[in-house]
N, C-alpha and C positions, 0 to 999 in steps of 0.2 A: 614415340621413342621409349624404349625400355633400357635404362642404363646407357650403354654405348651402342646398342643395336637400334636400327631403324626398322619399325614394324609397318609393313604396307597396309593401307586401309582398303576398305571395300571399293572405293572409287579408283584406287590404284589398279586393282585387278580388272575392273571394268575398262580402264584406259588401255591396259595391255591387250585385252580382247579386241578392243576397237582398232588398235594399231595393226594387229595381226590381220583383222578382217579387211582393213583398207590396204593391206600389203605395203605398209611403210614401217617395217619392223626395225629399221635402222635407229629410230628414235628410242627404242626400248633396249638397245644394246649398250652395255657399259663401255665397249670398245670405242664408241663414238666420242665419249668424253676424253679418253686417253689420246685419241687421234688429234683432237682439237688442242689439248695441252701440248702435245709434241709440236704441232705447227706453230703455236704461239711462241714456243721456245725458239723455233727456227726463225721466226720473225724478229725476235729479240736479238738474235745473233746475225741478222742481216742476210740469212740464207733463203728467206721467203718473203715476198712482198705482200703488203697488206691488201693490195688490189686483187692478187691471185687468191688469197684466203677468202676474202669477202665474195669473190665470184663463185667459189665453191659453195659457200653458205647459201647464196642466192639461188644457185642451180638446185640444191637439195630442197629448198623451200618451195620453189616452183613445182618440183616433182610431187611433193606432199600435197600441195593445194590442188594440183591437177587430179591426183588420185581421189581426193575427197569429192571434187566436183563431178567426176565421172561415175561415182558410186551411185547406183540407182536401185538398190534392193531396199526392202522394207525393214530388214534387220541385219545385224552383223553376223556373219557365219561363225560357228563355233561348235564345241562339243556340248550340246544341251540335253537336258533330261526330259523324259516323259513321265508324268505323275500317274501312278496306278489308280489313285482315288479319282472317281469321275467328278465332273463339274457339279457343284451343288445346285446350280440353277437349271441346267438343261440336261445333265447327265453326259455331256460331251467329253472329249479328251482334253486334258489340261497339259500344256507343254511349256517348257522354259524357253525364253528368247533372251536377247541381249540385256534387257532391263526388267522384264516381268515374267510372271507365270500367268498364262492366259488361256482361255477356252478356245479350242480350234475346231469345235463342232463334233458331231458324231463320227465323221470320217477322219478327223485328225488333220485336215488339210484346208479347212474353210475359215471364215472369219469368226465363227462361233456366236455365242449369245452376248458377248460383251463382258463376261466375268473375267476379272484379272486382279492381281495385287502385285505390288513391287517386290523385287528380290532383295532389296537392301533398305528396309525401313530404319530410319534414324542411324544410318551408318553401319548397320550390322547385317551381314549377308546370311540368308537362310542356308542351312545345310540340307542336302537332299532328304535325309531321314526326318528332319524337322518339318519339311514341307508335307511329307506324307502324313505325319502325325497331326499337323495343323489342319490339313484338308479333311482328315478322317474325324477328328474330335471337335472341330470348329474352335479350338482354343489350344494354347500351348504356353508353358512357362511355369514359374518366372524364369526369364532368360536375362543374362547379363551381356555386356558388350555394346549396349546402345549408347549413343552420345546425343546430347541436346544441341540446339543450334548455337549455344554459347560454348560448346565443347566439353560440357560436363558429362561424365559417364552416369548411366542410370540403369536400373533393373526394372523390368515390367513383364506382365503377362500380355499376350496378344489374343484377340478373338475375332472370328468371322461372324459378323452380325448382319442380319437382313435389313435392308433399307426399303421401307414401304414405298417411299416416293419414287425411287429409281428402280424398284422391283428387282433388286440385285443384292449380292452379298458384298460387304466392304470389310477391309481390315481395320481394326481399331486397337489402340493400346488400353490395357486395363492396369491401373496402378494400385489396385487394391483399396480404393477409397470410395467405391460406389455403394452408397447406403440405401439406394432405392429399394432393393430386394430385401434388405435386412430390417429396415425401419418402416416398412410400408403398412404395417398393421395386419397383414395377411397371416392366416394360421400356417404354422410351419410344422412339417412332418419330417423328423430325422430318420434317415434310412441307414446311416453309417453306424458303426460300433462306437460306443462311448470311449473317449480317450482317457477319462479319469474323473475324479471328483472335484467339483468346483471349490476352490479354497475360500470362497466367501459364504456360500450357503449350503454346500454339500450336494448340490444337484449334479447332473451328468453334463460333461463338456463334449461338444460335437463340433465338426466342421460346418460352417454355414457361410456361403458366399466367400468373401475374401478374409474371413476371420475365423477364429476358434471362439465359440461362445458357450455360455451356460444355457442349459435347456430352459431355465426359468427366466432368461433374459430376453426371450422372444415369445410371441403368442403361440401357444400350442393347444391341442384339444384338452389336455389335462389341466392347463392353466392359461386361460385366454388373456389374463392380465399379467404382464411380466412383473416379477418381484425381485430380480437380481440384475446387476449391470456388469457382470464379469465378461470381458471380451479382450482378446489380444489378436493382433494381425498376423496373417500368413507371410506378410512382407513388411519388415521394419527397417527403415533407413537403408533400403536396397539389399538387405539380408533376407533371403528366403528362410522361413522357419518351418521345418518339416514336422510331420506328425510325431516322429520318434522323439524330437526335442520337446514338444509340448507334453508328451507322456512323462518324460523325465521331470519337467517343470512341476507337473501335478503330483508326482509321487515323491520327489526328493526336494522340491522347492526351488530348483534351479536347473538350467540347461547346461550342456557342455559349453566350452569357450567357442564362440562363433566369430569368424574372422573376416566377414564381408560387409560389416557395417560401414557406412560412409556418412560423415558428419555433414549436416545441412549448412552449418556455419562456415567451417574451414574447408569442406570438400575433401577431407583426408580420411582414408580408411582407418578403422580401429577394431580391436578385438574386445569382446565382452561376453559375459553370461547374462541371460535373461533370468531374473529371480522374482519370486513373489514377495512383495513388501507388505506385510500385514498392517503396518502403521499407516501407510498411504493408501492401502486398499487397492493396489494395482501392480502390474508387472513393471519392473524397473531394471536398469542396467546394474550389473555388479562386475567389478574389475578384479583381475587376479592380484593377489598380494605378492609382493617381492620378498626376497630373503630377509628374515628378521621382522617380518610383519609390517615393514614400512612401505609407504607408497613409492618412495624414490630410493635408489641405492645410496649407501653411505658415501659422503664426500671424502675423497682422498686428499690428505694434506701433504705438504712438501716433505714433512718429517718421515712419513710412511713410505715415501718413494726411495729413500736412501737405505743402504744396508744397516746403518746405525741410527735410523730415524727415530725409533722409539726411545732409545737411550738418550740420544741428543735432545729429544723433546723434553724428557724428564729432567735432565740436568739444566736445561735452559729455564724450565719452569721453577726449579729449586732456587737458582741464582736470582731469578726475577723476584721470588718471594722474599729472599733475604736482603737483597740490596735495593735501597730506595732508588727510584728512577731519577737520574740526573737531568737537570734542565738543559735543554739544548739551546745553544746560542746561535741565533740566526746569522748566517754568513752573508756578507754583502754580495749581491748578485754580480757575477762577472760580466763584463761588457762583451756583448756578442761581436765577434769579428765578422766582417762581411764575407760572404761565401765567394770563393774564388771561381772565376769563370773557367769552364772546361777548356783545356788547351789541346789543340789538335796536334797529332804527331805524324800525319801523312804528308809526304812531299810530292808535289805535282811534277809531271814530266815537263820538258821544255815547251812542248806544243801546248799543253794545258796551262802552263805558267804564262804564256803569251795572252791567254784569255782572262785568267783570274788574278794574275800577279804572283810574285815570288813570296815564299814563306812556307810555313807548315800549317795544315788545316785539319779540322774534323771533316768526315765525309759529308755531314749535313751542311757544313759551310760551303763545301765545294759545289754541291747541288744547288744551293741558293744563289751562289755567285754566277753559276752557269745560266740559271733561269733569268737572273737580273740582266745578264749580257744579252740573252735571246730577246727579251722584251724590249730592252733599250734600243736594240738595232732592228726591231720589227722583223724577226726571222721566222715567225710562225706562218705556215701556209694559210692564207685567208679562206681557202676552200675546205681545209681540214686542219683545225688548230692543233691536232695531235702530231702533225708532221712538221719538222723543223728543217728549213732551208739553210744550209751551211754557207757562211761567207768564207773569206780566205783563211781566217784564223780557225774557225770551227772545222773546215775541211781537213786541216792537219790533225785535229782531234778525232773526228768521225772516221776519217779514211775514205769518205765518199761525199757525194753532193748533198745528201739529206739523210735524216734519221727520224724515227718516231719517238715519242715520249716513253714508250715501253722499252726501247733499246738504250735509253740514256744512262740508266744505272749501270748496265753492263759495260758500256763504252767508257764511262768515267773510271770504273774500277781498274781498267787496263792502264790508266795513266797516273795511278797513285801507288806509292811505295813507302 
């Protein structure tokens, strides 16, 4: 949900595709809900019996189950894409189906080599252009829109990595916290252009793995033993940090305001700048200052809300300064009067009066008395407790031999004035 709008999830789109493939599209049409509401209103007015309504529901359910049982294809038909990048394992054609992107062999119509990956990892559906990039580069991201099993949104990179045991490629998430390549002690050769000068030691800052690091913070041919520890992530609290922002940080001391940070504690998004803090020797958050240089806006008092607020406030303050405060005498607490019961103003018809008695009532009282009468005389149908069998007095109220509990409110309303 976003405000008042309901946002369909990836599973919702999959369900719509499934219903169309099974040829039971009636479940996906909003007209079905309107039709049911209309028939429930007819039941309430006594124009449609419950048995007829439930028979229609049973018939529709039987039709859906029959369609599902008769379906004998391997996948659900739909408008699916063919990926132009070949399968990384066998070079075959990769095609989309109902749930996955899968290899279909060199001819595009066989079982293929077994390579496949899901269309909707962690609740986020791949776009066709993203699939092409992912297959071509073996990685993509950072991407947002993912959701954990607990329902929390998160941002991550994805990579296709070769599994030696299964001899195939697998999709994996990369959250930017893999230190194996960065801290493994291997000599690093930077091939990218320097982003700027390290604020700690003056060395050159480069991209390395999932971080931006000082060239003296990793083993290199020029300096096998690291002497600096400057490092900042490409992904911080779900906020992707682009190269341009790191260049600004190194040249001016801070980035622009970034608006996609998500607190680990509250799970709420927030805006902040990344800034170099020389006292702490690391990159920290810096928040925008409000007007007047204060963290919070000035509190509005009652005096400033009125046209004469300021003058009234000054006069009141002057009077308070001149006149000593008088001691207040505590007044004896007044005895609380008991709250009056609500008095009904609705008059029952003669037929209804024969059931609940003469007098004026609130609607809730009438409903309670009717139910007391029904239970005292055991008038509920044993086979269906929602159905009420009318005796002589209730027949005059209902106008028929029986009624359901859904009709009761409408019937009572006709006998009150």
